[in-house]
ZALOPA-502416 format. One line per field, with one value per residue (C-alpha): residue number from 0; residue in three letters; x, y, z. Coordinates in steps of 0.02 Angstrom, whole numbers, always signed. Layout:
residues N
i = [NUM/...]
aa = [ALA/...]
xx = [X/...]
yy = [Y/...]
zz = [Z/...]
This chain:
residues 514
i = [0/1/2/3/4/5/6/7/8/9/10/11/12/13/14/15/16/17/18/19/20/21/22/23/24/25/26/27/28/29/30/31/32/33/34/35/36/37/38/39/40/41/42/43/44/45/46/47/48/49/50/51/52/53/54/55/56/57/58/59/60/61/62/63/64/65/66/67/68/69/70/71/72/73/74/75/76/77/78/79/80/81/82/83/84/85/86/87/88/89/90/91/92/93/94/95/96/97/98/99/100/101/102/103/104/105/106/107/108/109/110/111/112/113/114/115/116/117/118/119/120/121/122/123/124/125/126/127/128/129/130/131/132/133/134/135/136/137/138/139/140/141/142/143/144/145/146/147/148/149/150/151/152/153/154/155/156/157/158/159/160/161/162/163/164/165/166/167/168/169/170/171/172/173/174/175/176/177/178/179/180/181/182/183/184/185/186/187/188/189/190/191/192/193/194/195/196/197/198/199/200/201/202/203/204/205/206/207/208/209/210/211/212/213/214/215/216/217/218/219/220/221/222/223/224/225/226/227/228/229/230/231/232/233/234/235/236/237/238/239/240/241/242/243/244/245/246/247/248/249/250/251/252/253/254/255/256/257/258/259/260/261/262/263/264/265/266/267/268/269/270/271/272/273/274/275/276/277/278/279/280/281/282/283/284/285/286/287/288/289/290/291/292/293/294/295/296/297/298/299/300/301/302/303/304/305/306/307/308/309/310/311/312/313/314/315/316/317/318/319/320/321/322/323/324/325/326/327/328/329/330/331/332/333/334/335/336/337/338/339/340/341/342/343/344/345/346/347/348/349/350/351/352/353/354/355/356/357/358/359/360/361/362/363/364/365/366/367/368/369/370/371/372/373/374/375/376/377/378/379/380/381/382/383/384/385/386/387/388/389/390/391/392/393/394/395/396/397/398/399/400/401/402/403/404/405/406/407/408/409/410/411/412/413/414/415/416/417/418/419/420/421/422/423/424/425/426/427/428/429/430/431/432/433/434/435/436/437/438/439/440/441/442/443/444/445/446/447/448/449/450/451/452/453/454/455/456/457/458/459/460/461/462/463/464/465/466/467/468/469/470/471/472/473/474/475/476/477/478/479/480/481/482/483/484/485/486/487/488/489/490/491/492/493/494/495/496/497/498/499/500/501/502/503/504/505/506/507/508/509/510/511/512/513]
aa = [MET/SER/LYS/GLN/GLU/ALA/LYS/HIS/LEU/ALA/ASN/ARG/ASP/GLU/PRO/ILE/PRO/VAL/VAL/THR/VAL/SER/SER/GLU/VAL/GLY/GLN/SER/ALA/PRO/ALA/THR/PRO/ARG/LYS/HIS/TYR/ALA/SER/GLU/HIS/HIS/LEU/SER/PRO/ASN/LYS/LEU/LYS/SER/LYS/LEU/GLY/SER/LEU/GLY/ASP/ILE/ALA/GLY/LEU/GLU/SER/PRO/SER/ARG/VAL/SER/ASP/LYS/LEU/PHE/THR/MET/LEU/LEU/SER/GLN/VAL/LEU/PRO/PRO/GLU/ASP/TYR/SER/LEU/ASP/GLY/GLN/PRO/SER/PRO/SER/ILE/LYS/ASP/GLY/ARG/SER/ARG/THR/TYR/VAL/GLU/ARG/PRO/ALA/PHE/SER/LEU/PRO/VAL/MET/SER/SER/ASN/PHE/ARG/ARG/PHE/ASN/ALA/ARG/ILE/GLY/VAL/ALA/PHE/ILE/PHE/GLN/ASN/GLN/LEU/ILE/ARG/LEU/PHE/THR/TRP/ALA/VAL/PRO/THR/GLN/THR/LEU/SER/PHE/LEU/ALA/VAL/TYR/THR/PHE/ILE/CYS/LEU/ASP/PRO/PRO/LEU/ALA/LEU/ILE/LEU/PRO/LEU/ALA/GLY/ILE/LEU/PHE/PHE/ILE/MET/VAL/PRO/ALA/PHE/LEU/THR/ARG/HIS/PRO/PRO/ALA/PRO/THR/SER/LEU/PRO/THR/ASP/LEU/TYR/PRO/LEU/SER/GLY/PRO/PRO/LEU/ALA/ALA/ALA/GLN/THR/ILE/ARG/PRO/THR/PRO/GLU/LEU/SER/LYS/ASP/PHE/PHE/ARG/ASN/MET/ARG/ASP/LEU/GLN/ASN/CYS/MET/GLU/ASP/PHE/SER/ARG/ALA/HIS/ASP/ALA/VAL/ILE/ALA/PHE/ALA/THR/PRO/LEU/THR/ASN/PHE/SER/ASN/GLU/ALA/LEU/SER/SER/THR/ILE/TYR/MET/ILE/LEU/LEU/VAL/THR/SER/CYS/THR/LEU/PHE/ILE/SER/ALA/HIS/LEU/LEU/PRO/TRP/ARG/TYR/ILE/PHE/LEU/LEU/LEU/GLY/TYR/VAL/VAL/THR/LEU/ILE/GLY/HIS/PRO/THR/ILE/GLN/ASP/LEU/LEU/SER/SER/PRO/PRO/ALA/SER/ASP/TYR/LEU/SER/ASP/MET/GLN/TYR/ARG/VAL/ARG/ALA/SER/LEU/LEU/THR/LEU/SER/LYS/SER/ASP/ILE/GLN/LEU/ALA/SER/THR/SER/SER/ASP/PRO/GLY/PHE/GLU/THR/ARG/GLU/VAL/GLU/ILE/PHE/GLU/LEU/GLN/HIS/ARG/PRO/LEU/HIS/ASP/ILE/HIS/GLY/VAL/TYR/GLU/PRO/TYR/LEU/PHE/SER/PRO/SER/PRO/TYR/ALA/PRO/LEU/SER/PRO/ALA/ARG/VAL/ALA/GLY/ASP/ARG/PRO/ARG/GLY/ALA/PRO/PHE/PHE/GLU/ASP/VAL/LEU/PRO/PRO/ARG/GLY/TRP/ARG/TRP/ARG/ASP/LYS/LYS/TRP/THR/LEU/ASP/LEU/MET/SER/LYS/GLU/TRP/VAL/GLU/GLU/ARG/CYS/VAL/THR/GLY/VAL/GLU/VAL/GLU/VAL/GLU/GLY/GLU/ARG/TRP/VAL/THR/ASP/LEU/PHE/TYR/GLU/GLU/GLY/GLY/GLU/GLY/GLY/ASP/GLN/ARG/TRP/SER/GLY/GLY/LYS/GLY/THR/GLU/THR/GLY/ARG/ARG/ASP/PRO/ALA/GLY/LYS/GLU/GLY/GLN/GLU/ARG/GLN/ARG/GLU/VAL/LEU/VAL/SER/PRO/TRP/GLU/ARG/PRO/ASN/ARG/GLU/ALA/ARG/LYS/GLY/GLU/TRP/ARG/ARG/ARG/ARG/TRP/VAL/ARG/MET/VAL/GLU/ARG/MET/PRO/VAL/LEU/GLU/ASN/ASP/ALA]
xx = [+3222/+3384/+3460/+3421/+3236/+3230/+3304/+3170/+3031/+3102/+3100/+2917/+2798/+2645/+2635/+2701/+2568/+2618/+2551/+2491/+2466/+2341/+2352/+2173/+2080/+1930/+2018/+1980/+2096/+2075/+1944/+2058/+2033/+2185/+2169/+1986/+2043/+2177/+2048/+1953/+2106/+2222/+2313/+2279/+2413/+2306/+2263/+2445/+2500/+2373/+2423/+2608/+2568/+2474/+2623/+2737/+2631/+2657/+2840/+2891/+2786/+2836/+2997/+3061/+3031/+2850/+2825/+2905/+2793/+2639/+2698/+2733/+2563/+2476/+2565/+2520/+2336/+2341/+2443/+2370/+2198/+2053/+1990/+1868/+2004/+2160/+2325/+2276/+2120/+1996/+1863/+1923/+1823/+1691/+1788/+1745/+1894/+1878/+2007/+1908/+1841/+1671/+1653/+1761/+1786/+1973/+2085/+2155/+2338/+2447/+2636/+2652/+2531/+2623/+2790/+2722/+2634/+2791/+2897/+2769/+2751/+2939/+2962/+2837/+2866/+3021/+2924/+2863/+3040/+3099/+2962/+3012/+3193/+3141/+3042/+3188/+3305/+3176/+3147/+3329/+3383/+3498/+3468/+3417/+3345/+3222/+3166/+3143/+3043/+2933/+2905/+2856/+2728/+2665/+2643/+2536/+2427/+2402/+2355/+2242/+2182/+2091/+2264/+2285/+2177/+2315/+2447/+2391/+2378/+2547/+2623/+2556/+2621/+2797/+2837/+2751/+2714/+2866/+2991/+2895/+2907/+3093/+3118/+3041/+3113/+3284/+3379/+3527/+3692/+3780/+3648/+3705/+3621/+3551/+3465/+3280/+3221/+3178/+2993/+2985/+3039/+2992/+3018/+3194/+3158/+3022/+2890/+2940/+2848/+2851/+2895/+2917/+3094/+3167/+3196/+3375/+3424/+3509/+3349/+3254/+3376/+3376/+3187/+3209/+3334/+3218/+3071/+3173/+3218/+3039/+2975/+3103/+3051/+2868/+2906/+3004/+2868/+2732/+2823/+2857/+2674/+2614/+2739/+2682/+2494/+2448/+2483/+2379/+2229/+2212/+2145/+2286/+2285/+2099/+2113/+2242/+2147/+1986/+2073/+2134/+1958/+1882/+2012/+1980/+1792/+1795/+1915/+1803/+1648/+1742/+1806/+1634/+1570/+1718/+1819/+1759/+1832/+2012/+2135/+2169/+2270/+2401/+2398/+2439/+2567/+2655/+2650/+2723/+2867/+2903/+2906/+3017/+3138/+3155/+3233/+3372/+3543/+3582/+3417/+3446/+3618/+3545/+3405/+3523/+3640/+3637/+3563/+3418/+3386/+3383/+3267/+3144/+3145/+3117/+2972/+2892/+2909/+2829/+2681/+2649/+2667/+2541/+2417/+2440/+2414/+2258/+2188/+2215/+2136/+1986/+1943/+1851/+1813/+1658/+1755/+1886/+2010/+1892/+1767/+1870/+1726/+1656/+1494/+1343/+1168/+1011/+943/+772/+692/+509/+454/+304/+179/+37/-123/-257/-385/-535/-477/-527/-485/-317/-147/-20/+135/+308/+335/+497/+596/+571/+651/+477/+323/+214/+76/-101/-80/+103/+145/+198/+36/-72/+20/-9/+177/+228/+345/+530/+660/+754/+674/+787/+870/+1041/+1012/+992/+1156/+1214/+1221/+1374/+1518/+1442/+1457/+1352/+1386/+1254/+1257/+1073/+914/+802/+612/+548/+426/+366/+255/+133/+269/+335/+157/+115/+279/+240/+56/+1/-189/-311/-209/-226/-76/-26/+52/+90/+140/+220/+191/+110/+34/-105/-204/-391/-515/-678/-845/-1007/-1149/-1050/-1123/-1039/-886/-738/-687/-805/-747/-807/-720/-540/-447/-522/-469/-544/-498/-533/-621/-632/-492/-521/-471/-617/-509/-530/-398/-298/-310/-215/-230/-246/-269/-357/-297/-423/-419/-545/-639/-682/-860/-879/-1034/-939/-869/-689/-589/-403/-326/-199/-37/+41/+214/+326/+486/+660/+810/+997/+1147/+1280/+1445/+1553/+1689/+1866/+1933/+2096/+2239/+2231/+2045/+2063]
yy = [-3174/-3078/-3030/-2848/-2885/-2995/-2854/-2733/-2856/-2892/-2707/-2681/-2639/-2733/-2924/-3014/-3116/-3291/-3424/-3579/-3748/-3858/-4048/-4070/-3981/-3930/-3907/-3744/-3643/-3616/-3489/-3342/-3169/-3178/-3359/-3335/-3233/-3360/-3500/-3413/-3390/-3537/-3640/-3825/-3944/-3995/-3814/-3759/-3908/-3868/-3685/-3726/-3854/-3727/-3611/-3752/-3783/-3608/-3602/-3660/-3525/-3376/-3303/-3349/-3172/-3181/-3344/-3274/-3121/-3230/-3338/-3186/-3110/-3273/-3277/-3095/-3130/-3266/-3168/-2993/-2969/-2907/-2729/-2773/-2844/-2776/-2867/-2938/-3020/-2901/-2815/-2644/-2494/-2424/-2271/-2202/-2212/-2120/-2238/-2395/-2503/-2486/-2311/-2320/-2478/-2496/-2647/-2735/-2733/-2847/-2854/-2890/-2749/-2634/-2673/-2654/-2489/-2419/-2460/-2384/-2229/-2205/-2219/-2077/-1957/-1875/-1728/-1680/-1678/-1573/-1447/-1451/-1416/-1271/-1194/-1214/-1128/-991/-946/-964/-834/-956/-854/-678/-630/-775/-727/-545/-599/-704/-553/-447/-576/-596/-407/-400/-543/-464/-295/-375/-546/-598/-615/-775/-865/-839/-932/-1111/-1066/-981/-1131/-1250/-1139/-1103/-1261/-1397/-1348/-1239/-1371/-1503/-1398/-1367/-1553/-1590/-1435/-1403/-1250/-1273/-1292/-1169/-1034/-866/-780/-647/-774/-802/-968/-1081/-1120/-1211/-1384/-1557/-1610/-1673/-1777/-1887/-1816/-1816/-1947/-1952/-2127/-2195/-2206/-2380/-2481/-2497/-2340/-2186/-2083/-2219/-2212/-2022/-2028/-2145/-2024/-1876/-1975/-2019/-1837/-1781/-1901/-1832/-1653/-1695/-1781/-1631/-1508/-1619/-1633/-1446/-1402/-1529/-1468/-1288/-1306/-1455/-1377/-1227/-1319/-1490/-1417/-1493/-1319/-1285/-1100/-1068/-1167/-1078/-911/-964/-1023/-855/-759/-864/-849/-661/-645/-754/-652/-490/-550/-614/-436/-332/-445/-350/-189/-252/-217/-400/-361/-264/-388/-535/-427/-386/-566/-630/-506/-549/-737/-715/-597/-714/-843/-725/-788/-623/-627/-810/-772/-629/-736/-877/-763/-784/-611/-637/-814/-752/-610/-726/-849/-708/-640/-811/-831/-661/-701/-865/-781/-648/-781/-875/-717/-673/-849/-849/-679/-689/-875/-959/-1143/-1228/-1375/-1325/-1423/-1416/-1523/-1656/-1780/-1834/-1771/-1863/-1888/-1980/-2114/-2194/-2359/-2409/-2577/-2635/-2766/-2837/-2934/-2982/-2845/-2962/-3035/-2897/-3005/-3065/-3035/-2921/-3016/-2943/-2903/-2805/-2648/-2514/-2342/-2266/-2279/-2347/-2225/-2247/-2106/-2137/-2152/-2334/-2376/-2288/-2374/-2544/-2581/-2687/-2610/-2638/-2663/-2790/-2931/-2912/-2772/-2848/-2827/-2638/-2557/-2379/-2256/-2262/-2167/-2179/-2302/-2342/-2238/-2314/-2498/-2530/-2453/-2347/-2339/-2165/-2122/-1963/-2053/-1909/-1788/-1886/-1923/-1739/-1691/-1807/-1756/-1938/-1953/-2095/-2178/-2213/-2157/-2234/-2099/-2226/-2408/-2480/-2323/-2411/-2305/-2410/-2387/-2359/-2447/-2353/-2435/-2350/-2398/-2526/-2609/-2614/-2517/-2534/-2352/-2203/-2024/-1847/-1741/-1694/-1771/-1870/-1990/-2145/-2248/-2430/-2476/-2655/-2694/-2783/-2952/-2940/-2930/-2801/-2671/-2590/-2403/-2322/-2164/-2157/-2015/-2037/-1918/-1893/-1776/-1632/-1700/-1865/-1871/-1910/-2018/-2168/-2314/-2370/-2520/-2555/-2581/-2707/-2611/-2534/-2463/-2383/-2283/-2333/-2215/-2237/-2120/-2133/-2041/-2004/-2129/-2061/-2083/-2181/-2130/-2293/-2265/-2085]
zz = [+1816/+1836/+2002/+1974/+1944/+2098/+2200/+2142/+2182/+2355/+2399/+2356/+2498/+2433/+2438/+2285/+2194/+2147/+2029/+2122/+2040/+2132/+2134/+2073/+1935/+2038/+2204/+2291/+2400/+2588/+2640/+2673/+2597/+2486/+2437/+2397/+2248/+2205/+2204/+2065/+1954/+1994/+1863/+1867/+1798/+1649/+1608/+1621/+1514/+1379/+1373/+1363/+1228/+1126/+1140/+1085/+930/+868/+917/+743/+661/+765/+830/+1005/+1066/+1009/+1103/+1260/+1250/+1240/+1384/+1492/+1449/+1494/+1662/+1696/+1661/+1795/+1922/+1913/+1992/+1888/+1901/+2041/+2157/+2237/+2257/+2427/+2355/+2436/+2331/+2282/+2347/+2232/+2175/+2006/+1890/+1726/+1647/+1688/+1545/+1627/+1556/+1399/+1298/+1268/+1235/+1387/+1434/+1329/+1328/+1140/+1099/+1218/+1136/+960/+999/+1080/+928/+810/+920/+937/+748/+717/+862/+786/+715/+889/+957/+809/+849/+1033/+990/+879/+1021/+1140/+1016/+988/+1171/+1223/+1093/+1003/+844/+899/+730/+737/+913/+862/+710/+824/+937/+787/+730/+907/+922/+765/+828/+999/+925/+792/+857/+694/+616/+720/+592/+462/+564/+522/+337/+336/+426/+293/+154/+218/+317/+216/+36/-2/+59/-38/-197/-171/-154/-324/-411/-336/-403/-518/-425/-542/-531/-470/-322/-439/-552/-535/-468/-616/-616/-781/-828/-767/-586/-552/-396/-329/-213/-31/+73/+262/+320/+496/+558/+530/+687/+751/+656/+726/+715/+807/+952/+947/+968/+1116/+1193/+1167/+1235/+1389/+1418/+1387/+1519/+1641/+1602/+1627/+1792/+1855/+1802/+1877/+2043/+2048/+2016/+2145/+2276/+2250/+2228/+2337/+2509/+2459/+2388/+2474/+2639/+2743/+2818/+2811/+2855/+2719/+2587/+2635/+2611/+2438/+2397/+2447/+2347/+2192/+2214/+2232/+2085/+1977/+2019/+1985/+1817/+1771/+1787/+1729/+1613/+1459/+1529/+1539/+1396/+1357/+1199/+1295/+1439/+1324/+1232/+1395/+1456/+1291/+1298/+1480/+1448/+1296/+1382/+1532/+1416/+1362/+1423/+1509/+1606/+1651/+1720/+1820/+1892/+1938/+2035/+2226/+2265/+2144/+2209/+2388/+2342/+2254/+2400/+2524/+2421/+2410/+2599/+2629/+2517/+2608/+2776/+2725/+2670/+2835/+2935/+2836/+2856/+3044/+3069/+2951/+2933/+3075/+3047/+3115/+3189/+3315/+3418/+3568/+3472/+3382/+3364/+3198/+3125/+3196/+3127/+3178/+3061/+3070/+3026/+3034/+3100/+2999/+3053/+2950/+2968/+2840/+2812/+2823/+2990/+3111/+3262/+3193/+3271/+3189/+3133/+3101/+2918/+2891/+2933/+2802/+2778/+2750/+2862/+2720/+2766/+2696/+2569/+2525/+2339/+2358/+2448/+2320/+2177/+2257/+2286/+2434/+2563/+2542/+2676/+2783/+2883/+3036/+3133/+3096/+2910/+2924/+2872/+2905/+2758/+2648/+2728/+2903/+3046/+3198/+3352/+3466/+3507/+3475/+3408/+3519/+3508/+3468/+3608/+3523/+3398/+3384/+3330/+3183/+3124/+3124/+3041/+2895/+2890/+2905/+2915/+2939/+3077/+3262/+3367/+3533/+3641/+3778/+3778/+3622/+3516/+3369/+3231/+3157/+2997/+3012/+2898/+2868/+2829/+2780/+2897/+2996/+3149/+3318/+3267/+3384/+3369/+3361/+3357/+3337/+3207/+3230/+3376/+3520/+3656/+3730/+3882/+3926/+3762/+3702/+3579/+3412/+3489/+3611/+3769/+3904/+3869/+4005/+4028/+3888/+3786/+3597/+3476/+3310/+3175/+3037/+2890/+2893/+2741/+2827/+2894/+3080/+3057/+2991/+3088/+3083/+3135/+3131/+2960/+2898/+2934/+3086/+3115/+3243/+3227/+3287/+3288/+3302/+3296/+3161/+3137/+2987/+2950/+2933/+2758/+2759/+2648/+2550/+2513/+2457]
């Protein structure tokens, strides 16, 4: 590693990954977050020796540069973390990346493949830079007759848009086939300008074939120069667009971004209705002339003069000031500085307890904590599925993007309300005590039923409970559906549940996670 490369690495903000060689083949690293990742991808002495040996075997068959590329790629595969881990060894957040190999199957990074693809790309990209140079000469009025001819063609296309279909065909004719014909049938050097072009006779030259630029040639280095300048131009344009558009659209100033959003929304709706009424031919014609005239050297000198620069800067400042004034006067945000707290919500969990259905004197035992009450007529219950959830309170996690605000869960004392909101029927509701909502099991012609009711809702006090013990005075309400007949007897079913609630708040999104 050269001194310059070491200097760049030393100035990096993130930690530098290293390759560790353990003393034993199966030795694991200490249980730290970063070394946990290193323990899964460490190089043992035997493994490193075998890999270097395999590289040595092919050293006589391949060039030294090829061997060094393979060695460097092998080291990178051991140093760099996989896609699911960051450089510090922690699992990367589950952020959808459209470039990930999870969504599109593409080859992995390889230094030899990267070098080969760059050489092949650079040898074939010359035609794009030639086209770019032609456009620059056209719009900078290097040859005024060519620019005026372009404006004439552009005018015809704007006034009669179907003529745009002729452009690709005309380009193939005049820029590909005619030069190819002139290459095979060149005119006679001694022909006079008044002579007709000779169309007869055999071809005098071989057909022109487009070949990649040879490596280490002048054209190859010219392509590298143009590619370097093109990357710089793209970086400048990217930074300029980001610097202009980001403050207006990223809601760093929520009032200003909301104003821009409303303007764009109203404009979109207006164009959706009235776009067919606008004279688009003349609009595009005018825009084309304006863009072409701006590239004229005289116009460029005029725009770069100090008075014009000051005028454009002052106009830009006035437009931004008008938008800020409009946003402050017309946009009122829901969250103000007087209420800086995060958004809060209430989450619920249902504690389910179970006992065998045939054991009417059995004791209910804890089963699990479920996000649904597992009511008698719930889809999961009707389908015969068992309830799903966590066995302990500690296993219940807040929703993604939220965090707990309260320290512990609180029992919902309004059991009757949530039962009525969900239209749960065929259950017994405790409005005092532990607030259990218990299933009812109905039997035709049962003897000595524990619960007896008259249609609708009723109460009972001091009845004997299913365990046979004298119950203390408590109040229960039995909710039955209107189609259930009141001449049947019921006893408690196999499930009961009660509702617990807890407050959560939105988690702030850190800059590294965004």
